MDTraj code that builds the backbone (N, CA, C; nanometers):
import mdtraj as md
import numpy as np

residues = "PRO LEU PRO ARG PRO ARG PRO ARG ARG MET LYS GLU THR SER GLY TRP GLN LEU ALA PHE CYS SER PRO ARG LEU ASP TRP LEU ILE GLU ARG VAL ALA LEU ASN ALA LYS VAL PRO GLY GLY PRO ALA GLY ASP HIS ASP ARG MET VAL ALA VAL ALA SER SER SER GLU ILE ILE LEU TRP ALA LEU GLN ALA ASP GLY ASN GLY SER GLU ILE GLY VAL PHE VAL LEU GLY VAL PRO VAL GLU ALA LEU PHE PHE VAL GLY ASN GLN LEU ILE ALA THR SER HIS THR GLY LYS ILE GLY VAL TRP ASN ALA VAL THR LYS HIS TRP GLN VAL GLN ASP VAL VAL PRO ILE ASN SER TYR ASP ALA ALA GLY THR PHE LEU LEU LEU GLY CYS ASN ASN GLY SER ILE TYR TYR VAL ASP VAL GLN LYS PHE PRO LEU ARG MET LYS ASP ASN ASP LEU LEU VAL THR GLU LEU TYR ARG ASP PRO SER GLU ASP ALA VAL THR ALA LEU SER VAL TYR LEU THR".split()
xyz = np.array([
    [0.4600, -2.5343, 1.9695],
    [0.4951, -2.4487, 1.8574],
    [0.6257, -2.4931, 1.7933],
    [0.6335, -2.4728, 1.6638],
    [0.7548, -2.5060, 1.5888],
    [0.8599, -2.3989, 1.6121],
    [0.9877, -2.4371, 1.6104],
    [1.0918, -2.3345, 1.6262],
    [1.0913, -2.2421, 1.5057],
    [1.1160, -2.1144, 1.5313],
    [1.1205, -2.0161, 1.4231],
    [1.2526, -2.0276, 1.3493],
    [1.2491, -2.0228, 1.2162],
    [1.3746, -2.0248, 1.1411],
    [1.4547, -1.8983, 1.1713],
    [1.5852, -1.9094, 1.1615],
    [1.6722, -1.7952, 1.1867],
    [1.6662, -1.6999, 1.0678],
    [1.6316, -1.5714, 1.0911],
    [1.6247, -1.4758, 0.9795],
    [1.7602, -1.4564, 0.9135],
    [1.7591, -1.4416, 0.7826],
    [1.8806, -1.4176, 0.7052],
    [1.8544, -1.3064, 0.6066],
    [1.9602, -1.2566, 0.5474],
    [1.9477, -1.1503, 0.4491],
    [1.9800, -1.2015, 0.3096],
    [1.9359, -1.1236, 0.2105],
    [1.9674, -1.1537, 0.0721],
    [2.1142, -1.1226, 0.0482],
    [2.1880, -1.2206, -0.0055],
    [2.3284, -1.2007, -0.0388],
    [2.3452, -1.2325, -0.1861],
    [2.4206, -1.1490, -0.2552],
    [2.4363, -1.1646, -0.3986],
    [2.4824, -1.3035, -0.4387],
    [2.5798, -1.3574, -0.3681],
    [2.6390, -1.4830, -0.4106],
    [2.5592, -1.6054, -0.3671],
    [2.4684, -1.5913, -0.2709],
    [2.4002, -1.7097, -0.2214],
    [2.2522, -1.7162, -0.2589],
    [2.2010, -1.6157, -0.3291],
    [2.0611, -1.6197, -0.3711],
    [1.9659, -1.5753, -0.2621],
    [1.8402, -1.6165, -0.2751],
    [1.7362, -1.5742, -0.1810],
    [1.7400, -1.6569, -0.0544],
    [1.7235, -1.5887, 0.0571],
    [1.7175, -1.6534, 0.1871],
    [1.6077, -1.5880, 0.2690],
    [1.5615, -1.6570, 0.3723],
    [1.4590, -1.6035, 0.4601],
    [1.5081, -1.4761, 0.5285],
    [1.4270, -1.3680, 0.5224],
    [1.4648, -1.2411, 0.5847],
    [1.3703, -1.2036, 0.6975],
    [1.2478, -1.2569, 0.6977],
    [1.1502, -1.2228, 0.8012],
    [1.0464, -1.3337, 0.8081],
    [1.0081, -1.3683, 0.9291],
    [0.9028, -1.4675, 0.9505],
    [0.7991, -1.4034, 1.0426],
    [0.6783, -1.3890, 0.9947],
    [0.5733, -1.3246, 1.0746],
    [0.5267, -1.4190, 1.1849],
    [0.4621, -1.3637, 1.2859],
    [0.3973, -1.4508, 1.3843],
    [0.2886, -1.5320, 1.3142],
    [0.2454, -1.6387, 1.3748],
    [0.1393, -1.7209, 1.3174],
    [0.0104, -1.6395, 1.3107],
    [-0.0534, -1.6422, 1.1932],
    [-0.1788, -1.5701, 1.1731],
    [-0.2933, -1.6699, 1.1679],
    [-0.4075, -1.6314, 1.2216],
    [-0.5236, -1.7198, 1.2231],
    [-0.6067, -1.7108, 1.0961],
    [-0.5600, -1.6378, 0.9959],
    [-0.6348, -1.6259, 0.8718],
    [-0.5435, -1.6432, 0.7514],
    [-0.6050, -1.6742, 0.6400],
    [-0.5335, -1.6969, 0.5149],
    [-0.4832, -1.5645, 0.4577],
    [-0.3575, -1.5587, 0.4220],
    [-0.3014, -1.4391, 0.3601],
    [-0.3418, -1.4372, 0.2135],
    [-0.4113, -1.3305, 0.1726],
    [-0.4572, -1.3176, 0.0345],
    [-0.3722, -1.2213, -0.0474],
    [-0.3117, -1.1224, 0.0181],
    [-0.2297, -1.0221, -0.0503],
    [-0.1037, -0.9964, 0.0326],
    [0.0070, -0.9701, -0.0370],
    [0.1333, -0.9363, 0.0282],
    [0.1938, -0.8175, -0.0447],
    [0.2481, -0.7230, 0.0314],
    [0.3208, -0.6095, -0.0263],
    [0.4528, -0.5972, 0.0468],
    [0.5582, -0.5711, -0.0270],
    [0.6918, -0.5599, 0.0303],
    [0.7532, -0.4285, -0.0144],
    [0.8121, -0.3576, 0.0800],
    [0.8837, -0.2341, 0.0509],
    [1.0251, -0.2531, 0.1024],
    [1.1213, -0.2587, 0.0138],
    [1.2591, -0.2895, 0.0543],
    [1.3518, -0.1750, 0.0177],
    [1.3338, -0.0630, 0.0836],
    [1.4218, 0.0520, 0.0622],
    [1.5530, 0.0294, 0.1347],
    [1.6506, 0.1109, 0.1044],
    [1.7811, 0.0998, 0.1687],
    [1.7690, 0.1483, 0.3129],
    [1.8123, 0.0675, 0.4119],
    [1.8052, 0.1110, 0.5516],
    [1.8808, 0.2418, 0.5737],
    [1.8309, 0.3216, 0.6676],
    [1.8943, 0.4487, 0.6989],
    [1.8466, 0.5620, 0.6110],
    [1.7405, 0.5398, 0.5336],
    [1.6862, 0.6438, 0.4469],
    [1.6004, 0.7418, 0.5245],
    [1.5226, 0.8243, 0.4533],
    [1.4467, 0.9303, 0.5183],
    [1.3362, 0.8806, 0.6112],
    [1.2890, 0.7591, 0.5936],
    [1.1809, 0.7095, 0.6795],
    [1.2332, 0.6351, 0.8016],
    [1.3640, 0.6270, 0.8182],
    [1.4211, 0.5642, 0.9374],
    [1.3831, 0.4185, 0.9492],
    [1.3160, 0.3831, 1.0606],
    [1.2800, 0.2440, 1.0868],
    [1.1786, 0.1893, 0.9872],
    [1.1156, 0.2761, 0.9101],
    [1.0113, 0.2305, 0.8192],
    [1.0590, 0.2256, 0.6746],
    [1.1870, 0.2002, 0.6524],
    [1.2388, 0.1880, 0.5178],
    [1.2163, 0.0493, 0.4598],
    [1.2026, -0.0505, 0.5448],
    [1.1759, -0.1869, 0.4987],
    [1.0510, -0.2344, 0.5697],
    [0.9473, -0.2588, 0.4921],
    [0.8196, -0.2981, 0.5507],
    [0.7586, -0.4113, 0.4695],
    [0.6740, -0.4876, 0.5373],
    [0.5949, -0.5897, 0.4706],
    [0.4534, -0.5788, 0.5250],
    [0.3563, -0.5971, 0.4349],
    [0.2155, -0.5913, 0.4732],
    [0.1457, -0.7132, 0.4157],
    [0.0484, -0.7644, 0.4903],
    [-0.0337, -0.8759, 0.4426],
    [-0.1796, -0.8386, 0.4638],
    [-0.2647, -0.8943, 0.3777],
    [-0.4073, -0.8648, 0.3893],
    [-0.4878, -0.9919, 0.3711],
    [-0.5992, -0.9951, 0.4411],
    [-0.6980, -1.0999, 0.4258],
    [-0.8333, -1.0344, 0.4425],
    [-0.9190, -1.0565, 0.3467],
    [-1.0510, -0.9944, 0.3463],
    [-1.0320, -0.8434, 0.3562],
    [-1.0760, -0.7802, 0.4642],
    [-1.0638, -0.6346, 0.4755],
    [-0.9573, -0.5916, 0.5760],
    [-0.8848, -0.6877, 0.6354],
    [-0.7841, -0.6543, 0.7365],
    [-0.6433, -0.6566, 0.6789],
    [-0.5610, -0.5644, 0.7295],
    [-0.4234, -0.5489, 0.6837],
    [-0.3336, -0.5405, 0.8068],
    [-0.2229, -0.6141, 0.8049],
    [-0.1219, -0.6025, 0.9099],
    [0.0053, -0.5511, 0.8448],
    [0.0674, -0.4513, 0.9077],
    [0.1892, -0.3904, 0.8562],
    [0.3008, -0.4054, 0.9593],
    [0.4173, -0.4529, 0.9128],
    [0.5351, -0.4680, 0.9983],
    [0.6494, -0.3841, 0.9434],
    [0.7311, -0.3297, 1.0333],
    [0.8594, -0.2679, 0.9978],
    [0.9659, -0.3744, 1.0210],
    [1.0572, -0.3899, 0.9274],
    [1.1615, -0.4908, 0.9377],
    [1.2924, -0.4263, 0.9787],
    [1.3601, -0.4865, 1.0763],
    [1.4895, -0.4373, 1.1200],
    [1.6002, -0.5141, 1.0482],
    [1.7202, -0.4596, 1.0534],
    [1.8351, -0.5206, 0.9852],
    [1.8662, -0.6603, 1.0383],
    [1.8319, -0.6885, 1.1651],
    [1.8627, -0.8200, 1.2225],
    [1.7596, -0.9267, 1.1839],
    [1.6616, -0.8914, 1.1021],
    [1.5618, -0.9887, 1.0584],
    [1.4367, -0.9910, 1.1427],
    [1.4355, -0.9201, 1.2543],
    [1.3146, -0.9119, 1.3354],
    [1.2201, -0.8075, 1.2779],
    [1.0952, -0.8181, 1.3170],
    [0.9962, -0.7220, 1.2707],
    [0.9132, -0.6718, 1.3866],
    [0.8696, -0.5474, 1.3776],
    [0.7799, -0.4926, 1.4788],
    [0.6506, -0.4519, 1.4104],
    [0.5404, -0.4891, 1.4710],
    [0.4107, -0.4587, 1.4120],
    [0.3836, -0.3093, 1.4206],
    [0.3552, -0.2501, 1.3069],
    [0.3197, -0.1083, 1.3024],
    [0.1722, -0.0928, 1.3353],
    [0.0908, -0.1823, 1.2801],
    [-0.0512, -0.1716, 1.3088],
    [-0.1349, -0.2685, 1.2294],
    [-0.2596, -0.2791, 1.2718],
    [-0.3611, -0.3562, 1.2007],
    [-0.4635, -0.2552, 1.1523],
    [-0.4909, -0.2576, 1.0233],
    [-0.5799, -0.1599, 0.9632],
    [-0.6969, -0.2315, 0.8978],
    [-0.8095, -0.1645, 0.8892],
    [-0.9294, -0.2223, 0.8296],
    [-0.9753, -0.1321, 0.7163],
    [-0.9929, -0.1903, 0.5978],
    [-1.0429, -0.1154, 0.4824],
    [-1.1956, -0.1100, 0.4843],
    [-1.2582, -0.2088, 0.5446],
    [-1.4044, -0.2111, 0.5516],
    [-1.4694, -0.2916, 0.4403],
    [-1.3950, -0.3221, 0.3366],
    [-1.4387, -0.4052, 0.2242],
    [-1.3193, -0.4925, 0.1857],
    [-1.3399, -0.5991, 0.1085],
    [-1.2259, -0.6844, 0.0711],
    [-1.1157, -0.6071, -0.0007],
    [-0.9913, -0.6294, 0.0427],
    [-0.8742, -0.5689, -0.0194],
    [-0.8451, -0.6449, -0.1485],
    [-0.8404, -0.5730, -0.2588],
    [-0.8124, -0.6375, -0.3871],
    [-0.6753, -0.6029, -0.4419],
    [-0.6145, -0.4953, -0.3917],
    [-0.4774, -0.4609, -0.4292],
    [-0.4090, -0.4050, -0.3053],
    [-0.2849, -0.4463, -0.2850],
    [-0.2053, -0.4022, -0.1711],
    [-0.0646, -0.3776, -0.2227],
    [-0.0159, -0.2544, -0.2091],
    [0.1146, -0.2200, -0.2649],
    [0.1665, -0.0941, -0.1965],
    [0.2946, -0.0670, -0.2189],
    [0.3568, 0.0531, -0.1653],
    [0.3812, 0.1522, -0.2775],
    [0.3626, 0.2790, -0.2466],
    [0.4068, 0.3891, -0.3316],
    [0.5020, 0.4676, -0.2423],
    [0.6310, 0.4542, -0.2674],
    [0.7302, 0.5077, -0.1747],
    [0.7166, 0.4321, -0.0436],
    [0.7067, 0.5023, 0.0677],
    [0.6882, 0.4388, 0.1979],
    [0.5419, 0.4367, 0.2408],
    [0.4531, 0.4732, 0.1521],
    [0.3110, 0.4747, 0.1848],
    [0.2474, 0.3428, 0.1401],
    [0.1723, 0.2813, 0.2289],
    [0.1017, 0.1579, 0.1967],
    [-0.0348, 0.1946, 0.1409],
    [-0.0712, 0.1311, 0.0300],
    [-0.1984, 0.1573, -0.0365],
    [-0.2780, 0.0278, -0.0423],
    [-0.4058, 0.0362, -0.0083],
    [-0.4985, -0.0762, -0.0241],
    [-0.6184, -0.0242, -0.1024],
    [-0.6594, -0.0991, -0.2045],
    [-0.7764, -0.0572, -0.2823],
    [-0.8752, -0.1720, -0.2959],
    [-0.9980, -0.1339, -0.3257],
    [-1.1045, -0.2300, -0.3535],
    [-1.1838, -0.1780, -0.4723],
    [-1.2298, -0.2683, -0.5579],
    [-1.3082, -0.2255, -0.6740],
    [-1.4405, -0.1616, -0.6330],
    [-1.4808, -0.1801, -0.5082],
    [-1.6059, -0.1212, -0.4608],
    [-1.5968, 0.0302, -0.4474],
    [-1.4744, 0.0847, -0.4512],
    [-1.4581, 0.2292, -0.4441],
    [-1.4007, 0.2780, -0.3138],
    [-1.3220, 0.1947, -0.2474],
    [-1.2535, 0.2387, -0.1255],
    [-1.1036, 0.2332, -0.1485],
    [-1.0358, 0.3301, -0.0886],
    [-0.8905, 0.3335, -0.0911],
    [-0.8438, 0.3617, 0.0517],
    [-0.7407, 0.2884, 0.0944],
    [-0.6792, 0.3128, 0.2245],
    [-0.5341, 0.3477, 0.2032],
    [-0.4854, 0.4482, 0.2768],
    [-0.3467, 0.4919, 0.2653],
    [-0.2878, 0.5022, 0.4054],
    [-0.1703, 0.4384, 0.4259],
    [-0.0952, 0.4558, 0.5496],
    [0.0282, 0.5355, 0.5155],
    [0.0461, 0.6490, 0.5818],
    [0.1583, 0.7374, 0.5559],
    [0.2683, 0.7116, 0.6568],
    [0.3894, 0.6815, 0.6085],
    [0.5015, 0.6466, 0.6958],
    [0.5509, 0.7648, 0.7780],
    [0.5317, 0.8861, 0.7300],
    [0.5794, 1.0033, 0.8019],
    [0.4824, 1.0416, 0.9137],
    [0.3536, 1.0508, 0.8804],
    [0.2544, 1.0923, 0.9808],
    [0.2048, 0.9767, 1.0658],
    [0.2317, 0.8519, 1.0235],
    [0.1850, 0.7305, 1.0927],
    [0.0318, 0.7309, 1.1030],
    [-0.0331, 0.7741, 0.9959],
    [-0.1777, 0.7911, 0.9945],
    [-0.2397, 0.7007, 0.8875],
    [-0.3482, 0.6317, 0.9204],
    [-0.4223, 0.5473, 0.8262],
    [-0.5503, 0.6212, 0.7894],
    [-0.5747, 0.6359, 0.6610],
    [-0.6921, 0.7088, 0.6123],
    [-0.7660, 0.6217, 0.5122],
    [-0.8958, 0.6044, 0.5314],
    [-0.9793, 0.5320, 0.4354],
    [-1.0719, 0.6330, 0.3700],
    [-1.0831, 0.6228, 0.2383],
    [-1.1623, 0.7199, 0.1622],
    [-1.2533, 0.6467, 0.0643],
    [-1.3765, 0.6907, 0.0536],
    [-1.4678, 0.6408, -0.0491],
    [-1.4430, 0.7181, -0.1774],
    [-1.4315, 0.6462, -0.2867],
    [-1.4191, 0.7065, -0.4194],
    [-1.5135, 0.6308, -0.5121],
    [-1.5144, 0.6678, -0.6386],
    [-1.5924, 0.5968, -0.7388],
    [-1.5349, 0.4556, -0.7525],
    [-1.6165, 0.3543, -0.7834],
    [-1.5616, 0.2182, -0.8010],
    [-1.4392, 0.2162, -0.8938],
    [-1.3352, 0.1462, -0.8475],
    [-1.2032, 0.1461, -0.9116],
    [-1.1899, 0.0238, -1.0033],
    [-1.1500, 0.0484, -1.1276],
    [-1.1258, -0.0600, -1.2233],
    [-0.9774, -0.0865, -1.2444],
    [-0.8926, 0.0167, -1.2292],
    [-0.7500, 0.0016, -1.2566],
    [-0.6727, 0.1042, -1.1739],
    [-0.5425, 0.0809, -1.1631],
    [-0.4580, 0.1751, -1.0897],
    [-0.3155, 0.1633, -1.1410],
    [-0.2368, 0.2661, -1.1142],
    [-0.0937, 0.2641, -1.1408],
    [-0.0309, 0.3712, -1.0529],
    [0.0970, 0.3607, -1.0317],
    [0.1698, 0.4595, -0.9536],
    [0.2814, 0.5164, -1.0397],
    [0.3017, 0.6460, -1.0270],
    [0.4084, 0.7144, -1.0982],
    [0.4716, 0.8122, -1.0009],
    [0.5952, 0.7851, -0.9620],
    [0.6577, 0.8689, -0.8602],
    [0.5794, 0.8560, -0.7307],
    [0.5340, 0.9688, -0.6785],
    [0.4546, 0.9670, -0.5552],
    [0.3053, 0.9756, -0.5847],
    [0.2685, 0.9715, -0.7121],
    [0.1284, 0.9828, -0.7492],
    [0.0642, 0.8461, -0.7650],
    [-0.0518, 0.8287, -0.7068],
    [-0.1350, 0.7121, -0.7269],
    [-0.2458, 0.7538, -0.8210],
    [-0.2604, 0.6822, -0.9321],
    [-0.3662, 0.7115, -1.0277],
    [-0.4695, 0.6007, -1.0237],
    [-0.5958, 0.6380, -1.0273],
    [-0.7064, 0.5433, -1.0197],
    [-0.7937, 0.5580, -1.1430],
    [-0.8123, 0.4480, -1.2173],
    [-0.9038, 0.4455, -1.3303],
    [-1.0373, 0.3934, -1.2815],
    [-1.1415, 0.4695, -1.3023],
    [-1.2705, 0.4365, -1.2410],
    [-1.3775, 0.4037, -1.3438],
    [-1.4867, 0.3445, -1.2952],
    [-1.5904, 0.2974, -1.3865],
    [-1.6778, 0.4102, -1.4416],
    [-1.6608, 0.5333, -1.3948],
    [-1.7375, 0.6457, -1.4478],
    [-1.6624, 0.7196, -1.5586],
    [-1.5479, 0.6647, -1.6027],
    [-1.4701, 0.7265, -1.7086],
    [-1.3686, 0.8275, -1.6591],
    [-1.3503, 0.8366, -1.5298],
    [-1.2566, 0.9341, -1.4739],
    [-1.1253, 0.8680, -1.4328],
    [-1.0199, 0.9484, -1.4368],
    [-0.8912, 0.9120, -1.3797],
    [-0.8673, 1.0108, -1.2665],
    [-0.8488, 0.9576, -1.1475],
    [-0.8233, 1.0387, -1.0297],
    [-0.6792, 1.0179, -0.9863],
    [-0.6239, 1.1166, -0.9146],
    [-0.4907, 1.0980, -0.8597],
    [-0.4835, 1.1488, -0.7162],
    [-0.3879, 1.0890, -0.6424],
    [-0.3580, 1.1284, -0.5057],
    [-0.2057, 1.1374, -0.4958],
    [-0.1547, 1.2471, -0.4430],
    [-0.0115, 1.2572, -0.4157],
    [0.0095, 1.1996, -0.2764],
    [0.0449, 1.0718, -0.2673],
    [0.0524, 1.0045, -0.1384],
    [0.1721, 1.0493, -0.0551],
    [0.2728, 1.1095, -0.1175],
    [0.3862, 1.1596, -0.0407],
    [0.3421, 1.2764, 0.0475],
    [0.2596, 1.3639, -0.0065],
    [0.2115, 1.4794, 0.0692],
    [0.0945, 1.4429, 0.1592],
    [0.0243, 1.3323, 0.1257],
    [-0.0889, 1.2853, 0.2050],
    [-0.1837, 1.4000, 0.2383],
    [-0.2312, 1.4704, 0.1353],
    [-0.3132, 1.5888, 0.1612],
    [-0.4524, 1.5526, 0.2123],
    [-0.4982, 1.6294, 0.3092],
    [-0.6320, 1.6121, 0.3647],
    [-0.7084, 1.7423, 0.3484],
    [-0.8375, 1.7314, 0.3131],
    [-0.9209, 1.8510, 0.3038],
    [-0.9454, 1.9061, 0.4431],
    [-0.9411, 2.0348, 0.4559],
    [-0.9564, 2.0993, 0.5858],
    [-1.0977, 2.0842, 0.6420],
    [-1.2013, 2.0904, 0.5550],
    [-1.3383, 2.0925, 0.6065],
    [-1.3840, 1.9601, 0.6648],
    [-1.3388, 1.8471, 0.6089],
    [-1.3872, 1.7177, 0.6578],
    [-1.2766, 1.6153, 0.6835],
    [-1.1493, 1.6561, 0.6691],
    [-1.0347, 1.5692, 0.6942],
    [-1.0306, 1.4481, 0.6009],
    [-1.0972, 1.4569, 0.4845],
    [-1.0936, 1.3497, 0.3854],
    [-0.9669, 1.3598, 0.3015],
    [-0.9256, 1.2465, 0.2483],
    [-0.8115, 1.2395, 0.1585],
    [-0.8444, 1.3192, 0.0322],
    [-0.7509, 1.4008, -0.0132],
    [-0.7725, 1.4822, -0.1318],
    [-0.7502, 1.3970, -0.2564],
    [-0.8579, 1.3595, -0.3207],
    [-0.8552, 1.2808, -0.4437],
    [-0.8985, 1.3751, -0.5549],
    [-0.8098, 1.3984, -0.6511],
    [-0.8334, 1.4985, -0.7545],
    [-0.8630, 1.4313, -0.8878],
    [-0.9648, 1.4809, -0.9571],
    [-0.9972, 1.4286, -1.0897],
    [-0.8982, 1.4865, -1.1899],
    [-0.8285, 1.3973, -1.2602],
    [-0.7299, 1.4367, -1.3596],
    [-0.7923, 1.4403, -1.4992],
    [-0.8849, 1.3483, -1.5269],
    [-0.9459, 1.3371, -1.6591],
    [-1.0828, 1.2723, -1.6452],
    [-1.1777, 1.3138, -1.7305],
    [-1.3073, 1.2483, -1.7365],
    [-1.3432, 1.2261, -1.8833],
    [-1.3709, 1.1007, -1.9183],
    [-1.4118, 1.0657, -2.0533],
    [-1.5517, 1.1232, -2.0778],
    [-1.5713, 1.1968, -2.1867],
    [-1.7031, 1.2567, -2.2127],
    [-1.8158, 1.1535, -2.2251],
    [-1.7831, 1.0334, -2.2737],
    [-1.8864, 0.9303, -2.2873],
    [-1.8970, 0.8425, -2.1627],
    [-1.8163, 0.8729, -2.0605],
    [-1.8157, 0.8021, -1.9328],
    [-1.7859, 0.6523, -1.9455],
    [-1.7043, 0.6148, -2.0463],
    [-1.6605, 0.4762, -2.0588],
    [-1.5610, 0.4455, -1.9467],
    [-1.5738, 0.3290, -1.8862],
    [-1.4877, 0.2899, -1.7744],
    [-1.3413, 0.2879, -1.8162],
    [-1.2527, 0.3284, -1.7255],
    [-1.1085, 0.3219, -1.7471],
    [-1.0642, 0.1874, -1.6908],
    [-1.0412, 0.0919, -1.7810],
    [-1.0142, -0.0457, -1.7379],
    [-0.8663, -0.0787, -1.7267],
    [-0.7788, 0.0093, -1.7751],
    [-0.6351, -0.0144, -1.7651],
    [-0.5618, 0.1189, -1.7611],
    [-0.4577, 0.1233, -1.6807],
    [-0.3720, 0.2416, -1.6713],
    [-0.2267, 0.1968, -1.6796],
    [-0.1456, 0.2714, -1.7500],
    [-0.0023, 0.2511, -1.7516],
    [0.0616, 0.3879, -1.7604],
    [0.1400, 0.4238, -1.6603],
    [0.1953, 0.5577, -1.6520],
    [0.3469, 0.5473, -1.6492],
    [0.4120, 0.6351, -1.7232],
    [0.5579, 0.6429, -1.7238],
    [0.5968, 0.7886, -1.7150],
    [0.6722, 0.8258, -1.6127],
    [0.7209, 0.9622, -1.5980],
    [0.8678, 0.9661, -1.6332],
    [0.9069, 1.0705, -1.7071],
    [1.0484, 1.0852, -1.7428],
    [1.1161, 1.1780, -1.6442],
])
top = md.Topology()
chain = top.add_chain()
for i, resn in enumerate(residues, 1):
    res = top.add_residue(resn, chain, resSeq=i)
    for name in ("N", "CA", "C"):
        top.add_atom(name, md.element.get_by_symbol(name[0]), res)
traj = md.Trajectory(xyz[None], top)
C-alpha cells in the first residue's frame, strides 16, 4: 500500500490543501457531497461530512479537525444515485426513477422513500423541493425529518400541481 498523505486544512494564505483522504474504495466514485460547517456547531461531530456514491451505494464520513474521518455508515438507495448533496446536516440522495434517501444528522436515521419520478430539485433553507414528471412540486422539511405515524414513511407534501400535468423540469428557489 502507498503511504497516506498527511491531512491538512484550508488556510487563507496558502490556498487549497488536502483535508481528508478516504480509505481505498473498490468502486468508482460517481458523486461527491461535502458539508463544511463550522466545527462545534449544533451537530457536534457531524458538522463536517463528506459522502460519496457509486451506483446505488453511499458512504458517509464525519471529518474531525485533525483531518481524520470516521465512517458514519453505508447506505443503499436501491436505484442509481443521480444527485447527492447536503441540506443543512442532512444528506440527500435522489434518483430520477422516483426515490429519495435522507440521512438525518440528529436522529442518525436513513430513510428511503418512493415518490413520483423526479426531474428537478432545489433546496431552500431546510426545505427540499422536488419537481416531478406529473407536474407537481413536492417538499420535505429535512430539518424536522417528519415521518407519518401510520407507516413510518417520510412526509412528502405536495406544494403545487400543474393542471395540465406538464413535467417540472427546473426549479430555482430563493427565500428572503
